[in-house]
C-alpha positions as CSV (number, residue, x, y, z in Angstrom):
1,M,-6.6,5.7,-13.7
2,S,-9.0,3.3,-15.5
3,A,-12.3,4.5,-16.7
4,A,-14.5,2.4,-14.4
5,T,-18.3,2.5,-14.9
6,K,-20.1,4.7,-12.4
7,D,-23.1,2.7,-11.2
8,E,-23.2,3.9,-7.6
9,R,-24.8,7.0,-6.2
10,L,-23.7,9.0,-3.2
11,Q,-26.2,11.4,-1.7
12,V,-25.3,14.0,1.0
13,R,-27.2,16.8,2.7
14,V,-25.4,20.1,2.9
15,S,-26.3,23.6,4.0
16,P,-27.2,26.2,1.4
17,D,-23.9,28.0,2.1
18,E,-21.9,24.7,1.6
19,K,-23.6,24.1,-1.7
20,H,-23.1,27.6,-2.9
21,R,-19.4,27.5,-2.0
22,A,-18.9,24.1,-3.7
23,E,-20.7,25.4,-6.8
24,E,-18.4,28.5,-6.8
25,A,-15.3,26.3,-6.4
26,A,-16.4,24.0,-9.2
27,R,-17.1,27.0,-11.5
28,I,-13.6,28.4,-10.7
29,E,-12.1,25.0,-11.6
30,G,-14.2,24.9,-14.8
31,T,-15.9,21.7,-13.9
32,S,-19.3,20.4,-12.9
33,L,-20.3,20.3,-9.3
34,S,-20.5,16.5,-9.5
35,S,-17.0,16.2,-11.0
36,F,-15.7,18.7,-8.4
37,V,-17.2,16.8,-5.4
38,T,-16.1,13.4,-6.8
39,A,-12.5,14.7,-7.1
40,A,-12.6,16.2,-3.7
41,V,-13.9,13.0,-2.1
42,R,-11.3,10.9,-4.0
43,Q,-8.5,13.2,-2.8
44,R,-9.6,13.1,0.8
45,V,-10.1,9.3,0.7
46,D,-6.6,8.9,-0.7
47,L,-5.1,11.1,2.1
48,V,-7.0,9.2,4.8
49,L,-6.1,5.8,3.5
50,A,-2.5,6.7,2.9
51,D,-2.3,7.9,6.5
52,R,-3.7,4.7,7.7
53,H,-1.6,2.4,5.5
54,T,1.7,4.3,5.3
55,I,4.3,5.0,7.9
56,V,6.6,7.9,7.2
57,L,9.9,7.9,9.1
58,G,12.6,10.5,9.4
59,P,16.2,9.5,8.7
60,A,17.0,8.8,12.4
61,A,13.9,6.7,12.9
62,A,14.4,4.9,9.6
63,A,18.0,4.0,10.6
64,E,16.9,2.8,14.0
65,L,14.2,0.6,12.5
66,S,16.7,-0.8,9.9
67,D,19.1,-1.6,12.7
68,A,16.4,-3.3,14.8
69,L,15.3,-5.4,11.8
70,A,18.9,-6.4,11.0
71,R,19.5,-7.8,14.6
72,P,18.6,-11.4,15.3
73,A,15.3,-11.8,17.2
74,E,15.6,-12.3,21.0
75,V,13.3,-15.0,22.3
76,S,12.4,-14.4,25.9
77,P,11.5,-17.4,28.2
78,R,7.9,-16.2,28.3
79,M,7.7,-16.1,24.5
80,L,9.2,-19.6,24.3
81,A,6.7,-20.9,26.8
82,A,3.8,-19.3,24.9
83,L,5.0,-20.8,21.6
84,S,5.3,-24.3,23.1
85,R,1.7,-24.4,24.4
86,P,-0.9,-26.2,22.4
87,T,-2.9,-24.0,20.0
88,A,-6.1,-24.2,18.1
89,F,-4.4,-22.8,15.0
90,T,-2.8,-24.9,12.4
91,W,0.1,-23.7,10.2
92,A,-0.4,-23.9,6.4
93,D,2.6,-25.0,4.5
């Protein structure tokens, strides 16, 4: 990970118990509260974004998807009609 400058500030309000527990966890990890919270936020952000941007398939589903992608596309009459109507969009070459 690159050493980016830290110019932004994030402020949160927590209960006394939440702060105490975070301080205790940071002490156990041997790090500052700020570093501990930053690492925890980064880890949670990575999990949330990975869940949003990554699809995990089991072997059967992966094989089914692969088979579907390998088959030629089927163009239905409704799709063909929709594609032949005038559109406001222009295609970039």
